[in-house]
N, C-alpha and C positions, 0 to 999 in steps of 0.2 A: 744686073737686076736679080738674076736667079742663078743657081749653080747648075751644073751639067746634069744633075739627076732629074729624071722626069717627074718624080713625086713632088719635087719642089718647084719645078718650072711650070707645070700645067696650071696650078692655081694662080700663079703670078700672071701668066698669059691671059687667063680668063678675066682677071681683075683689070688688066690693061685694056682688053677689048671691050669689056662692059662699060668702063668709064669713058672710053672713046665714043661709043655709040650714044651714051647719055649726053655727052658734050655736043655731038652732032645734032641732036634733037633739042638743044638749048635747055637742058634740064640742069637744075642746081643740085640734084641728089647725087650721091656718090655710093658706089658699092664697094664694100670691103670683103675680101676673101682671105681666109687663112687655112693653113694646112697643119694638121696635128696627126701624123700617121701613127704615133704610139700614144695611148692614153696616159695621162699623168695621174699619179697617185697623190692626192692632196692631204689625206689624213695620216698623221704619224702612226696611229694604231694599225692601219692597214699596211703601211710600210714595214712595221715590225713583224706583223703576221706573215707577210710575204717573204721577208728575210728568213725567219725561222723555219718556214715551210721549205724554202729552197735549201737551207742549210741541212735540215734533217734528211731531205731527199739525197743530197750529195754525200752525207755520211753513210747512209744505207748503201748507196752505190759504191762508195769507196770500201766499205766492209765486205762487199761481195767480190771485188776484183782479185785480191790476193789468193783466195782459195781456187779461183778459176785458173790462175797461172800455175799454182802448185799441182792441181790435178792434171793439167796439160803436161807438165814436165814429168810427173810420175808415169803417165801413159807412155811418154817417149822413152823413159828408162826401162819400162817393162818390155817394150818392143825392141829395145836396143837401137834406137835411132841416133844417128850421129849428128 
């Protein structure tokens, strides 16, 4: 019924227990429970905006890494580190 992850199993357990108690009290109503741990993005404009924001962040991050390694190796060269 549910996977081993607690985030998926708890809502399923609550659904089973709730519906069991409703049946014990002769009710015809049913309770539906769902779990959505990560919000979904429905509009394509928002998806594109998120994609380009993430891409620009990664490009800025990637542009800063090579100078960091170059400065580190120059410092090692100055101190004559083996």
